[in-house]
C-alpha positions in Angstrom: 129.1 83.4 95.0 132.7 83.8 93.8 133.9 86.7 91.7 134.2 84.4 88.7 130.6 83.2 89.2 129.4 86.8 89.5 131.2 87.9 86.3 129.8 84.9 84.5 126.3 85.8 85.6 126.7 89.5 84.5 128.2 88.4 81.1 125.3 86.0 80.6 122.6 88.6 81.5 124.1 91.6 79.7 125.9 90.0 76.8 128.8 92.4 77.6 131.7 90.1 76.8 134.8 89.7 78.9 135.0 91.9 82.1 138.1 93.4 83.6 139.1 92.7 87.2 138.3 96.3 88.1 135.0 97.3 89.8 134.0 100.8 90.7 130.9 102.1 92.3 129.2 105.3 93.4 126.6 106.1 95.9 124.3 109.1 95.5 121.5 110.6 97.6 119.1 113.0 96.1 116.9 115.2 98.3 113.3 115.8 97.6 113.1 117.7 94.3 116.7 116.7 93.4 117.5 115.2 90.0 120.2 113.9 87.8 120.7 115.4 84.4 120.4 113.3 81.2 123.7 111.5 80.6 125.2 108.3 79.4 127.3 106.0 81.5 130.1 105.6 78.9 133.2 106.2 81.1 136.5 104.8 80.1 136.4 101.0 79.8 133.1 100.6 81.7 131.1 97.6 80.3 128.1 97.5 82.7 126.2 100.1 84.7 123.3 99.5 87.0 121.2 101.3 89.6 119.8 100.0 92.9 116.9 102.1 94.2 116.7 101.9 98.0 113.3 103.4 98.5 110.3 101.9 100.2 107.8 101.1 97.5 104.9 101.2 99.9 102.9 104.4 99.1 105.2 105.5 96.3 103.4 107.5 93.7 104.6 108.5 90.2 104.4 112.2 91.2 107.0 111.4 93.9 109.6 111.1 91.2 112.5 108.8 91.0 111.5 107.1 87.7 114.3 105.7 85.5 114.0 106.8 81.9 116.1 105.0 79.3 116.9 106.4 75.9 118.0 104.5 72.7 121.7 104.3 72.0 122.8 107.0 69.6 125.0 105.9 66.7 
């Protein structure tokens, strides 16, 4: 898939409008019991944020943690 096709797909799925040519990413590892504080992903001109969980879903239980909780946008 070309960059143009990828951007067209993201625009279609998210409705985010035009995308810049810049892409940034971050990789994080949280140890057992670790957590990320409540935050928004509004950083500069960022239009789209996403998370890819790389855990084995076999045997995962809610009490193991790692759930994504989304909050409504504040005006």
